[in-house]
N, CA and C atoms as an extended XYZ file, in Angstrom:
603
Properties=species:S:1:pos:R:3:atomname:S:1:resname:S:1:resid:I:1 pbc="F F F"
N        91.635       98.697       96.539 N   MET     1
C        92.829       99.130       97.648 CA  MET     1
C        93.321      100.490       97.103 C   MET     1
N        93.290      101.727       97.892 N   LYS     2
C        93.625      103.168       97.635 CA  LYS     2
C        95.124      103.127       97.770 C   LYS     2
N        95.659      103.782       96.557 N   MET     3
C        96.894      103.715       96.464 CA  MET     3
C        97.958      105.132       96.848 C   MET     3
N        98.611      105.191       97.477 N   PHE     4
C        99.617      106.253       98.225 CA  PHE     4
C       100.418      107.094       96.771 C   PHE     4
N       100.151      108.303       96.931 N   ARG     5
C       101.052      109.116       96.020 CA  ARG     5
C       102.364      110.016       96.250 C   ARG     5
N       103.455      110.252       95.726 N   VAL     6
C       104.836      110.963       96.611 CA  VAL     6
C       104.167      112.227       95.950 C   VAL     6
N       105.113      113.504       96.124 N   PRO     7
C       104.916      114.489       95.254 CA  PRO     7
C       105.465      114.065       94.103 C   PRO     7
N       104.769      114.937       93.234 N   LYS     8
C       105.427      114.612       91.770 CA  LYS     8
C       105.504      116.186       90.667 C   LYS     8
N       106.384      116.238       89.600 N   MET     9
C       106.430      117.512       89.190 CA  MET     9
C       104.841      117.555       88.649 C   MET     9
N       104.719      119.037       88.788 N   LYS    10
C       103.033      119.543       88.139 CA  LYS    10
C       103.194      119.134       86.568 C   LYS    10
N       102.264      118.915       85.983 N   LEU    11
C       101.669      118.115       84.822 CA  LEU    11
C       101.339      119.346       83.960 C   LEU    11
N       101.962      120.767       83.539 N   THR    12
C       101.538      121.674       82.914 CA  THR    12
C       101.172      121.194       81.593 C   THR    12
N       100.899      122.225       80.737 N   LEU    13
C       100.387      121.697       79.643 CA  LEU    13
C       101.533      121.564       78.379 C   LEU    13
N       103.091      122.405       78.667 N   ILE    14
C       103.913      121.888       78.131 CA  ILE    14
C       104.496      120.552       78.499 C   ILE    14
N       104.639      120.084       79.675 N   SER    15
C       105.189      118.818       79.892 CA  SER    15
C       103.968      118.058       79.584 C   SER    15
N       102.980      117.834       79.359 N   LEU    16
C       101.833      117.022       78.621 CA  LEU    16
C       102.254      116.970       77.364 C   LEU    16
N       102.517      118.140       76.977 N   MET    17
C       102.735      117.956       75.316 CA  MET    17
C       104.331      117.217       75.032 C   MET    17
N       104.892      117.385       75.971 N   ASP    18
C       106.065      116.642       76.006 CA  ASP    18
C       106.302      115.476       75.938 C   ASP    18
N       105.613      115.014       77.089 N   ILE    19
C       105.057      113.597       77.276 CA  ILE    19
C       104.547      113.121       76.029 C   ILE    19
N       103.569      113.421       75.669 N   ALA    20
C       102.891      112.671       74.695 CA  ALA    20
C       103.604      112.820       72.873 C   ALA    20
N       104.930      113.590       72.929 N   ARG    21
C       106.162      113.330       72.107 CA  ARG    21
C       106.821      111.875       72.199 C   ARG    21
N       106.806      111.294       73.604 N   PHE    22
C       107.616      110.674       73.988 CA  PHE    22
C       107.436      109.279       74.131 C   PHE    22
N       105.870      109.082       74.668 N   ILE    23
C       105.352      108.080       74.771 CA  ILE    23
C       103.742      107.850       74.028 C   ILE    23
N       103.317      106.554       73.611 N   LYS    24
C       102.000      106.325       73.268 CA  LYS    24
C       101.193      105.645       74.088 C   LYS    24
N       100.393      106.010       74.800 N   LYS    25
C       100.131      105.475       75.585 CA  LYS    25
C        98.786      104.489       75.534 C   LYS    25
N        99.225      103.422       76.389 N   LYS    26
C        97.953      102.135       75.985 CA  LYS    26
C        96.154      102.682       76.328 C   LYS    26
N        95.321      102.044       76.159 N   SER    27
C        94.203      102.410       76.357 CA  SER    27
C        93.984      102.469       78.005 C   SER    27
N        94.286      101.401       78.819 N   TYR    28
C        94.264      101.496       80.005 CA  TYR    28
C        95.519      102.038       81.034 C   TYR    28
N        96.105      102.770       80.078 N   GLU    29
C        97.455      103.041       80.841 CA  GLU    29
C        97.052      104.673       81.573 C   GLU    29
N        97.727      104.702       82.756 N   LYS    30
C        97.878      106.338       83.276 CA  LYS    30
C        98.890      106.389       83.496 C   LYS    30
N        99.610      107.804       83.739 N   ILE    31
C       100.622      108.257       84.297 CA  ILE    31
C       100.539      108.551       86.121 C   ILE    31
N       101.461      107.674       86.237 N   GLU    32
C       101.560      107.860       87.991 CA  GLU    32
C       102.790      109.084       88.157 C   GLU    32
N       103.639      109.114       87.846 N   LEU    33
C       104.764      109.656       87.907 CA  LEU    33
C       105.452      110.167       87.028 C   LEU    33
N       105.972      111.609       87.080 N   VAL    34
C       106.916      112.266       86.211 CA  VAL    34
C       107.871      112.699       86.998 C   VAL    34
N       109.281      112.265       87.007 N   LEU    35
C       110.165      112.761       87.628 CA  LEU    35
C       111.385      113.611       86.834 C   LEU    35
N       112.171      114.515       87.189 N   ARG    36
C       113.461      114.996       86.797 CA  ARG    36
C       114.322      114.921       88.212 C   ARG    36
N       115.577      115.475       87.790 N   ARG    37
C       116.594      115.627       88.700 CA  ARG    37
C       116.208      116.734       89.952 C   ARG    37
N       116.544      116.635       91.312 N   HIS    38
C       116.251      117.583       92.191 CA  HIS    38
C       117.168      118.848       91.316 C   HIS    38
N       116.339      119.953       91.670 N   VAL    39
C       116.968      121.294       91.010 CA  VAL    39
C       118.321      121.567       91.747 C   VAL    39
N       118.615      121.289       92.971 N   ILE    40
C       119.890      121.620       93.157 CA  ILE    40
C       121.003      121.133       92.726 C   ILE    40
N       120.788      119.759       91.901 N   THR    41
C       121.942      119.215       90.690 CA  THR    41
C       121.847      120.113       89.740 C   THR    41
N       121.152      121.440       89.441 N   PHE    42
C       121.687      122.454       88.302 CA  PHE    42
C       122.389      123.663       88.602 C   PHE    42
N       121.616      123.712       90.342 N   LEU    43
C       122.304      125.265       90.641 CA  LEU    43
C       123.868      125.630       90.567 C   LEU    43
N       124.782      124.084       90.636 N   ALA    44
C       126.140      124.316       90.526 CA  ALA    44
C       126.299      124.956       88.694 C   ALA    44
N       125.555      124.574       87.770 N   HIS    45
C       125.835      125.139       86.477 CA  HIS    45
C       125.329      126.509       86.383 C   HIS    45
N       124.075      126.953       87.367 N   VAL    46
C       123.563      128.259       87.322 CA  VAL    46
C       124.985      129.338       88.156 C   VAL    46
N       125.171      129.085       89.074 N   PHE    47
C       126.454      129.507       89.828 CA  PHE    47
C       127.953      129.858       89.071 C   PHE    47
N       128.263      128.553       88.208 N   LEU    48
C       129.329      128.538       87.352 CA  LEU    48
C       128.891      129.908       86.100 C   LEU    48
N       127.517      129.925       85.637 N   PHE    49
C       127.055      130.769       84.518 CA  PHE    49
C       127.400      132.171       85.160 C   PHE    49
N       127.226      132.330       86.721 N   ALA    50
C       127.137      133.619       86.860 CA  ALA    50
C       128.318      134.006       87.286 C   ALA    50
N       129.523      133.285       87.210 N   LEU    51
C       130.931      133.594       87.656 CA  LEU    51
C       131.190      134.101       86.131 C   LEU    51
N       130.926      133.287       84.961 N   LEU    52
C       131.721      133.617       83.577 CA  LEU    52
C       131.017      134.950       83.201 C   LEU    52
N       129.459      135.127       83.586 N   MET    53
C       128.838      136.499       83.314 CA  MET    53
C       129.891      137.615       83.840 C   MET    53
N       130.226      137.403       85.005 N   LEU    54
C       130.842      138.225       85.987 CA  LEU    54
C       132.636      138.599       85.295 C   LEU    54
N       133.110      137.219       85.125 N   ALA    55
C       134.611      137.565       84.571 CA  ALA    55
C       134.845      138.925       83.274 C   ALA    55
N       134.494      138.916       82.306 N   PRO    56
C       134.956      139.980       81.870 CA  PRO    56
C       134.575      141.386       82.439 C   PRO    56
N       133.648      141.552       83.336 N   VAL    57
C       133.424      142.693       84.035 CA  VAL    57
C       134.672      143.083       84.652 C   VAL    57
N       135.068      141.952       85.275 N   ILE    58
C       136.196      142.245       86.691 CA  ILE    58
C       137.275      142.112       85.618 C   ILE    58
N       137.603      141.723       84.558 N   PHE    59
C       138.901      141.568       83.638 CA  PHE    59
C       139.012      142.936       83.319 C   PHE    59
N       137.600      143.553       82.573 N   TYR    60
C       137.875      144.982       82.366 CA  TYR    60
C       138.382      146.012       83.184 C   TYR    60
N       137.921      145.967       84.644 N   PHE    61
C       138.669      146.619       85.661 CA  PHE    61
C       139.774      146.295       86.076 C   PHE    61
N       140.232      145.372       85.773 N   ILE    62
C       141.758      144.895       86.192 CA  ILE    62
C       142.770      145.458       84.885 C   ILE    62
N       142.167      145.400       83.766 N   LEU    63
C       143.006      145.973       82.548 CA  LEU    63
C       142.997      147.687       82.838 C   LEU    63
N       141.736      148.114       83.210 N   LYS    64
C       141.733      149.523       82.803 CA  LYS    64
C       142.782      150.333       84.188 C   LYS    64
N       142.767      149.503       85.614 N   ASN    65
C       143.550      149.975       86.419 CA  ASN    65
C       145.115      149.602       86.385 C   ASN    65
N       145.279      148.385       85.450 N   LEU    66
C       146.869      148.327       84.990 CA  LEU    66
C       147.453      149.147       84.247 C   LEU    66
N       146.643      149.195       82.935 N   PHE    67
C       146.598      150.243       81.897 CA  PHE    67
C       145.684      151.221       81.342 C   PHE    67
N       146.229      151.948       81.993 N   PRO    68
C       144.724      152.936       81.857 CA  PRO    68
C       144.714      153.602       80.453 C   PRO    68
N       145.513      153.498       79.678 N   GLY    69
C       145.401      153.997       78.317 CA  GLY    69
C       145.100      152.687       77.337 C   GLY    69
N       144.898      151.846       77.677 N   ILE    70
C       144.749      150.459       76.953 CA  ILE    70
C       143.376      150.584       76.036 C   ILE    70
N       142.464      151.237       76.355 N   PHE    71
C       140.936      151.047       75.509 CA  PHE    71
C       141.146      152.248       74.377 C   PHE    71
N       142.269      153.115       74.930 N   GLU    72
C       142.057      154.035       73.683 CA  GLU    72
C       142.772      153.803       72.721 C   GLU    72
N       143.421      152.853       72.265 N   MET    73
C       143.582      152.316       71.252 CA  MET    73
C       142.922      151.348       70.481 C   MET    73
N       142.644      151.999       69.671 N   GLU    74
C       141.497      151.550       68.808 CA  GLU    74
C       141.523      149.545       68.327 C   GLU    74
N       142.637      149.365       68.274 N   ILE    75
C       142.796      147.828       67.250 CA  ILE    75
C       142.746      147.007       68.691 C   ILE    75
N       143.401      147.303       69.647 N   ILE    76
C       142.973      146.498       70.978 CA  ILE    76
C       141.472      146.748       71.490 C   ILE    76
N       140.963      147.448       71.621 N   TYR    77
C       139.566      147.573       71.799 CA  TYR    77
C       138.535      146.863       71.102 C   TYR    77
N       138.739      147.303       69.765 N   ILE    78
C       137.756      145.791       68.474 CA  ILE    78
C       138.311      144.472       69.120 C   ILE    78
N       139.896      144.237       69.576 N   PHE    79
C       139.722      142.676       69.964 CA  PHE    79
C       139.134      142.138       71.097 C   PHE    79
N       139.195      143.321       72.062 N   LEU    80
C       138.745      143.182       73.078 CA  LEU    80
C       137.221      143.055       73.080 C   LEU    80
N       136.542      143.724       72.513 N   VAL    81
C       135.083      143.611       72.284 CA  VAL    81
C       134.436      142.312       71.143 C   VAL    81
N       135.683      142.012       70.362 N   LEU    82
C       135.146      140.632       69.538 CA  LEU    82
C       135.472      139.467       70.724 C   LEU    82
N       136.566      139.486       71.420 N   GLY    83
C       136.518      138.248       72.259 CA  GLY    83
C       135.846      138.448       73.117 C   GLY    83
N       135.248      139.332       73.814 N   THR    84
C       134.061      139.101       75.049 CA  THR    84
C       132.720      138.732       74.274 C   THR    84
N       132.606      139.237       73.023 N   SER    85
C       131.286      138.551       72.683 CA  SER    85
C       131.283      137.030       71.929 C   SER    85
N       132.284      136.536       71.925 N   ILE    86
C       132.822      135.492       71.672 CA  ILE    86
C       132.725      134.466       72.791 C   ILE    86
N       133.268      135.137       73.917 N   PHE    87
C       133.364      134.332       75.505 CA  PHE    87
C       131.829      134.444       76.045 C   PHE    87
N       131.064      135.565       75.705 N   TYR    88
C       129.723      135.747       75.899 CA  TYR    88
C       128.888      134.232       75.577 C   TYR    88
N       128.977      134.425       74.131 N   MET    89
C       128.300      133.434       73.314 CA  MET    89
C       128.683      132.066       73.419 C   MET    89
N       129.852      131.552       73.738 N   THR    90
C       130.247      130.354       74.233 CA  THR    90
C       129.509      130.054       75.793 C   THR    90
N       129.831      130.716       76.718 N   ALA    91
C       129.042      130.793       77.620 CA  ALA    91
C       127.717      130.570       77.902 C   ALA    91
N       127.028      131.062       76.801 N   TYR    92
C       125.377      131.231       76.748 CA  TYR    92
C       125.045      129.722       76.207 C   TYR    92
N       125.789      129.232       75.268 N   LEU    93
C       125.677      127.903       74.733 CA  LEU    93
C       126.234      126.832       75.366 C   LEU    93
N       127.170      126.981       76.252 N   LEU    94
C       127.259      125.571       77.182 CA  LEU    94
C       126.090      125.756       78.349 C   LEU    94
N       125.706      127.139       78.588 N   PHE    95
C       124.692      126.979       79.703 CA  PHE    95
C       123.368      126.464       79.083 C   PHE    95
N       122.948      126.568       78.217 N   PHE    96
C       121.733      126.056       77.081 CA  PHE    96
C       121.912      124.488       77.276 C   PHE    96
N       122.814      124.096       77.114 N   VAL    97
C       123.456      122.515       76.435 CA  VAL    97
C       123.258      122.004       78.205 C   VAL    97
N       123.586      122.424       79.028 N   HIS    98
C       123.228      121.852       80.313 CA  HIS    98
C       122.025      122.093       80.935 C   HIS    98
N       121.397      123.262       80.324 N   PHE    99
C       119.946      123.255       80.945 CA  PHE    99
C       119.213      122.516       80.063 C   PHE    99
N       119.398      122.025       78.814 N   LEU   100
C       118.358      120.681       78.120 CA  LEU   100
C       118.858      119.613       78.886 C   LEU   100
N       120.235      119.419       78.699 N   ASP   101
C       120.311      118.034       79.590 CA  ASP   101
C       119.275      117.547       80.642 C   ASP   101
N       119.417      118.693       81.856 N   TYR   102
C       118.710      118.954       82.692 CA  TYR   102
C       117.044      118.828       82.494 C   TYR   102
N       116.715      119.334       81.996 N   TYR   103
C       115.132      119.356       81.535 CA  TYR   103
C       114.735      118.320       80.753 C   TYR   103
N       115.212      118.031       80.008 N   LEU   104
C       114.616      116.824       78.892 CA  LEU   104
C       115.379      115.259       79.587 C   LEU   104
N       116.095      115.316       80.501 N   ASP   105
C       116.080      113.957       81.400 CA  ASP   105
C       114.950      113.839       82.051 C   ASP   105
N       114.406      112.634       81.982 N   LEU   106
C       113.202      112.632       82.328 CA  LEU   106
C       112.637      110.971       82.770 C   LEU   106
N       111.759      110.441       84.054 N   TRP   107
C       111.687      109.275       84.132 CA  TRP   107
C       109.888      109.298       84.080 C   TRP   107
N       109.298      108.495       83.281 N   ILE   108
C       107.961      108.513       83.426 CA  ILE   108
C       107.156      106.924       83.908 C   ILE   108
N       106.619      107.246       84.934 N   VAL   109
C       106.220      105.917       85.406 CA  VAL   109
C       104.559      105.839       85.429 C   VAL   109
N       104.260      104.832       84.708 N   THR   110
C       102.597      104.603       84.646 CA  THR   110
C       102.319      103.470       85.269 C   THR   110
N       101.107      103.121       85.092 N   ASN   111
C       100.619      101.874       85.973 CA  ASN   111
C       101.037      100.492       84.888 C   ASN   111
N       101.804      101.003       84.193 N   ASP   112
C       102.355       99.691       83.511 CA  ASP   112
C       103.689       99.638       83.041 C   ASP   112
N       104.276      100.498       83.095 N   ARG   113
C       105.974      100.691       82.668 CA  ARG   113
C       106.613      101.794       82.946 C   ARG   113
N       107.753      101.696       83.079 N   ILE   114
C       108.706      103.032       83.342 CA  ILE   114
C       109.607      103.585       81.841 C   ILE   114
N       109.414      104.746       81.506 N   ILE   115
C       110.405      105.118       80.712 CA  ILE   115
C       111.223      105.721       80.945 C   ILE   115
N       112.234      105.558       80.673 N   ASP   116
C       113.308      106.537       81.062 CA  ASP   116
C       114.064      107.353       79.658 C   ASP   116
N       114.153      108.546       79.735 N   ILE   117
C       114.424      109.325       78.800 CA  ILE   117
C       115.458      110.387       79.222 C   ILE   117
N       116.824      110.058       78.475 N   GLU   118
C       118.189      110.500       78.782 CA  GLU   118
C       118.382      111.590       77.651 C   GLU   118
N       119.197      112.672       77.869 N   GLN   119
C       119.466      113.984       76.825 CA  GLN   119
C       121.066      113.959       76.770 C   GLN   119
N       121.638      114.004       75.561 N   PHE   120
C       123.059      113.824       75.723 CA  PHE   120
C       123.285      115.141       74.675 C   PHE   120
N       123.881      116.263       75.266 N   GLY   121
C       124.076      117.096       74.653 CA  GLY   121
C       122.769      118.064       73.602 C   GLY   121
N       123.033      118.487       72.806 N   LEU   122
C       122.058      118.974       71.581 CA  LEU   122
C       121.249      118.150       70.822 C   LEU   122
N       121.749      116.965       70.330 N   PHE   123
C       121.435      116.131       69.412 CA  PHE   123
C       121.235      114.857       69.674 C   PHE   123
N       121.200      114.535       70.685 N   SER   124
C       121.584      112.777       71.183 CA  SER   124
C       120.513      112.614       72.220 C   SER   124
N       119.859      111.426       72.028 N   ARG   125
C       118.641      111.195       73.015 CA  ARG   125
C       118.457      109.529       73.181 C   ARG   125
N       118.284      109.005       74.362 N   THR   126
C       118.335      107.543       74.188 CA  THR   126
C       116.845      107.610       75.391 C   THR   126
N       115.824      106.730       74.717 N   ILE   127
C       114.568      106.184       75.495 CA  ILE   127
C       114.584      104.887       75.760 C   ILE   127
N       114.715      104.130       77.056 N   SER   128
C       114.375      102.970       77.354 CA  SER   128
C       113.125      102.892       78.101 C   SER   128
N       112.367      101.568       77.997 N   GLU   129
C       111.390      101.181       78.670 CA  GLU   129
C       111.418       99.848       79.207 C   GLU   129
N       110.622       99.809       80.302 N   LEU   130
C       110.795       98.873       81.148 CA  LEU   130
C       109.471       98.336       81.739 C   LEU   130
N       108.881       97.121       81.353 N   ASP   131
C       107.600       96.865       81.864 CA  ASP   131
C       107.713       96.529       83.466 C   ASP   131
N       106.739       96.989       84.184 N   LEU   132
C       106.726       97.154       85.831 CA  LEU   132
C       106.698       95.552       86.171 C   LEU   132
N       105.814       94.534       85.635 N   PHE   133
C       105.550       93.537       86.300 CA  PHE   133
C       107.041       92.622       85.989 C   PHE   133
N       107.903       93.369       85.446 N   ARG   134
C       109.629       92.559       85.123 CA  ARG   134
C       110.266       92.873       86.296 C   ARG   134
N       109.843       93.923       87.085 N   ILE   135
C       110.739       94.432       88.168 CA  ILE   135
C       111.206       93.228       89.195 C   ILE   135
N       112.345       92.914       89.618 N   GLN   136
C       112.768       92.163       90.420 CA  GLN   136
C       113.338       92.901       92.094 C   GLN   136
N       114.230       93.767       91.628 N   ASP   137
C       114.536       94.512       92.819 CA  ASP   137
C       114.782       95.978       92.601 C   ASP   137
N       114.098       96.759       93.461 N   VAL   138
C       113.997       98.331       93.849 CA  VAL   138
C       115.163       98.716       94.825 C   VAL   138
N       116.100       99.687       94.631 N   THR   139
C       117.079      100.072       95.845 CA  THR   139
C       116.968      101.443       95.474 C   THR   139
N       117.086      101.932       96.589 N   SER   140
C       117.148      103.433       96.889 CA  SER   140
C       118.640      103.640       97.519 C   SER   140
N       119.315      104.761       96.964 N   ASN   141
C       120.433      104.956       97.916 CA  ASN   141
C       120.639      107.085       97.963 C   ASN   141
N       120.858      106.987       99.277 N   VAL   142
C       121.015      108.608       99.676 CA  VAL   142
C       122.612      108.896       99.957 C   VAL   142
N       123.398      109.362       99.376 N   HIS   143
C       124.691      109.824      100.068 CA  HIS   143
C       125.156      111.062      100.036 C   HIS   143
N       125.742      111.349      100.911 N   GLY   144
C       126.488      112.660      101.209 CA  GLY   144
C       125.454      113.888      102.051 C   GLY   144
N       125.968      114.942      102.299 N   PHE   145
C       125.492      116.320      103.220 CA  PHE   145
C       124.248      116.773      102.402 C   PHE   145
N       124.737      116.841      101.383 N   PHE   146
C       123.254      118.024      100.577 CA  PHE   146
C       122.066      116.573      100.294 C   PHE   146
N       122.390      115.519       99.684 N   PRO   147
C       121.354      114.441       99.451 CA  PRO   147
C       120.337      114.153      100.553 C   PRO   147
N       121.520      114.137      101.566 N   THR   148
C       120.754      113.969      103.034 CA  THR   148
C       119.532      115.140      103.533 C   THR   148
N       120.332      116.188      103.594 N   MET   149
C       119.388      117.151      104.008 CA  MET   149
C       118.251      117.526      103.117 C   MET   149
N       118.709      117.260      102.006 N   LEU   150
C       117.385      117.903      100.932 CA  LEU   150
C       116.577      116.789      100.494 C   LEU   150
N       116.945      115.352      100.740 N   ASN   151
C       116.360      114.429      100.721 CA  ASN   151
C       116.177      114.224       99.130 C   ASN   151
N       117.301      113.976       98.548 N   TYR   152
C       117.218      113.257       97.068 CA  TYR   152
C       118.277      112.426       97.086 C   TYR   152
N       118.243      111.483       95.867 N   GLY   153
C       119.209      110.502       95.719 CA  GLY   153
C       118.875      109.348       94.523 C   GLY   153
N       119.687      108.615       94.540 N   ASN   154
C       119.383      107.430       93.425 CA  ASN   154
C       118.382      106.314       93.628 C   ASN   154
N       117.465      105.905       92.525 N   ILE   155
C       116.994      104.700       92.587 CA  ILE   155
C       117.379      103.850       91.486 C   ILE   155
N       117.710      102.528       91.888 N   HIS   156
C       118.099      101.341       91.032 CA  HIS   156
C       117.225      100.286       90.855 C   HIS   156
N       116.332      100.344       89.383 N   VAL   157
C       115.518       99.369       89.263 CA  VAL   157
C       116.249       98.428       88.366 C   VAL   157
N       116.034       97.024       88.765 N   LYS   158
C       116.753       95.845       88.163 CA  LYS   158
C       115.549       94.995       87.655 C   LYS   158
N       115.926       94.505       86.837 N   THR   159
C       115.026       93.094       86.422 CA  THR   159
C       116.023       91.433       86.133 C   THR   159
N       114.830       90.651       86.114 N   ALA   160
C       115.861       89.504       86.356 CA  ALA   160
C       115.654       88.777       84.669 C   ALA   160
N       114.929       89.141       84.082 N   SER   161
C       115.092       88.321       82.565 CA  SER   161
C       115.125       89.433       81.520 C   SER   161
N       115.335       90.788       81.995 N   SER   162
C       115.710       91.796       80.912 CA  SER   162
C       117.275       92.503       81.160 C   SER   162
N       117.686       92.884       80.153 N   ASN   163
C       118.949       93.365       80.195 CA  ASN   163
C       119.076       94.896       80.217 C   ASN   163
N       117.771       95.526       80.658 N   ILE   164
C       117.493       96.950       80.767 CA  ILE   164
C       117.330       97.219       82.062 C   ILE   164
N       118.269       97.889       83.103 N   ASP   165
C       118.124       98.413       84.029 CA  ASP   165
C       118.265       99.862       84.165 C   ASP   165
N       117.409      100.345       84.834 N   ILE   166
C       116.936      101.744       84.872 CA  ILE   166
C       117.466      102.497       86.222 C   ILE   166
N       117.722      103.942       86.070 N   VAL   167
C       118.473      104.469       87.432 CA  VAL   167
C       117.841      105.613       87.313 C   VAL   167
N       116.920      105.836       88.739 N   PHE   168
C       116.524      107.334       88.481 CA  PHE   168
C       117.565      108.287       89.195 C   PHE   168
N       118.190      109.119       88.630 N   ARG   169
C       119.270      109.848       89.146 CA  ARG   169
C       119.140      110.878       89.740 C   ARG   169
N       119.266      111.506       91.475 N   ASN   170
C       119.100      112.529       92.047 CA  ASN   170
C       117.903      112.866       91.920 C   ASN   170
N       116.761      112.223       92.188 N   VAL   171
C       115.363      112.492       92.278 CA  VAL   171
C       114.938      113.014       93.692 C   VAL   171
N       113.768      113.877       93.991 N   ARG   172
C       113.491      113.876       95.290 CA  ARG   172
C       112.793      112.562       95.714 C   ARG   172
N       113.075      112.408       97.340 N   ASP   173
C       112.254      111.126       97.941 CA  ASP   173
C       112.339      110.018       97.477 C   ASP   173
N       113.605      109.505       97.171 N   PRO   174
C       113.545      108.430       96.498 CA  PRO   174
C       113.307      107.091       97.404 C   PRO   174
N       113.458      107.335       98.478 N   ASN   175
C       112.739      105.900       99.475 CA  ASN   175
C       111.605      105.926       99.397 C   ASN   175
N       110.762      106.944       99.357 N   THR   176
C       108.975      107.067       98.864 CA  THR   176
C       108.806      106.339       97.415 C   THR   176
N       109.561      106.787       96.394 N   ILE   177
C       109.275      106.172       95.309 CA  ILE   177
C       109.624      104.950       94.833 C   ILE   177
N       110.543      104.460       95.801 N   ARG   178
C       111.069      103.418       95.792 CA  ARG   178
C       109.927      102.405       96.148 C   ARG   178
N       109.097      102.718       97.391 N   GLU   179
C       107.964      102.006       97.892 CA  GLU   179
C       106.759      101.896       96.984 C   GLU   179
N       106.576      103.163       96.106 N   GLN   180
C       105.394      103.256       95.264 CA  GLN   180
C       105.851      102.382       94.124 C   GLN   180
N       107.304      102.260       93.758 N   LEU   181
C       107.726      101.829       92.527 CA  LEU   181
C       107.477       99.977       92.702 C   LEU   181
N       107.455       99.273       93.787 N   ILE   182
C       107.064       98.261       94.324 CA  ILE   182
C       105.905       98.046       94.484 C   ILE   182
N       105.058       98.968       94.999 N   LYS   183
C       103.851       98.772       94.933 CA  LYS   183
C       102.987       98.648       93.498 C   LYS   183
N       103.217       99.422       92.790 N   LEU   184
C       102.842       99.530       91.178 CA  LEU   184
C       103.452       98.333       90.396 C   LEU   184
N       104.593       97.864       90.621 N   SER   185
C       105.064       96.837       90.397 CA  SER   185
C       104.255       95.386       90.557 C   SER   185
N       103.826       95.105       91.827 N   ASP   186
C       103.384       94.175       92.749 CA  ASP   186
C       101.423       93.963       91.751 C   ASP   186
N       101.101       95.023       91.560 N   GLU   187
C        99.901       95.689       91.054 CA  GLU   187
C        99.864       95.069       89.591 C   GLU   187
N       100.903       95.498       88.802 N   ASP   188
C       101.052       95.339       87.586 CA  ASP   188
C       100.895       93.663       87.288 C   ASP   188
N       101.809       92.896       88.202 N   ARG   189
C       102.150       91.497       88.239 CA  ARG   189
C       100.878       90.687       88.674 C   ARG   189
N        99.796       91.273       89.375 N   LYS   190
C        98.880       90.819       89.514 CA  LYS   190
C        98.103       90.801       88.081 C   LYS   190
N        97.725       92.062       87.491 N   PHE   191
C        96.998       92.462       86.665 CA  PHE   191
C        97.482       91.565       85.493 C   PHE   191
N        98.686       90.959       84.941 N   HIS   192
C        99.208       90.232       83.848 CA  HIS   192
C        99.124       88.815       84.443 C   HIS   192
N        98.984       88.288       85.375 N   TYR   193
C        98.758       87.124       86.044 CA  TYR   193
C        97.313       86.838       85.396 C   TYR   193
N        96.128       87.818       86.030 N   LYS   194
C        95.186       87.594       85.836 CA  LYS   194
C        94.759       87.726       84.462 C   LYS   194
N        95.454       88.556       83.598 N   GLN   195
C        95.064       88.401       81.988 CA  GLN   195
C        95.678       87.243       81.847 C   GLN   195
N        96.761       86.686       81.936 N   ASP   196
C        97.007       85.254       81.374 CA  ASP   196
C        96.226       83.931       81.997 C   ASP   196
N        95.613       84.240       82.772 N   LYS   197
C        94.576       83.382       83.314 CA  LYS   197
C        93.308       83.132       82.516 C   LYS   197
N        93.161       84.554       82.346 N   ASP   198
C        91.548       84.481       81.837 CA  ASP   198
C        91.850       84.026       80.217 C   ASP   198
N        93.255       84.364       79.471 N   GLU   199
C        93.329       84.311       78.265 CA  GLU   199
C        93.596       82.330       77.961 C   GLU   199
N        94.007       81.451       79.359 N   ASN   200
C        93.941       80.178       79.218 CA  ASN   200
C        92.740       79.589       79.628 C   ASN   200
N        91.833       80.161       79.853 N   GLN   201
C        90.686       79.578       80.464 CA  GLN   201
C        89.778       79.442       79.196 C   GLN   201
């Protein structure tokens, strides 16, 4: 039976190396989907970063117009340069932390399981795993103007026997991905049923 596929992130050499660090594939296992949050969810951080980059420049011209001779005072000039440097370093660090959080949050779907990788800041990461055949319910939610227009939203994956529930947050085309998860789950359930049946014979 032919399986349909949804658009997925291009598996570049770097992404393949990243995935190899997080999971050890089984002999029969094949990666079906690699998903990240929609890029629009990161643009707010880009916009804020751009504003922070402009803030010292705007502040400079305001000070120059209000106090024309302020930059001729050596001690004030030194403090302004030092303060601006600290400000820019802090802004770059915050942007880098948010970028890592976006880039390293990853959902990998194989024909056997779902791996949920969540990055928290610079030094904290959580990896959860869920067998496809244990999936009981898959729900997709798209709420709001931008999610509706750009077709991204959340997917909730629930199980009956496991305490682990996985949420795909702000991923592209959630309804199509939901359908594929259900299809993969059904096929994996049939595979394990056949495997158990063969072992019992």
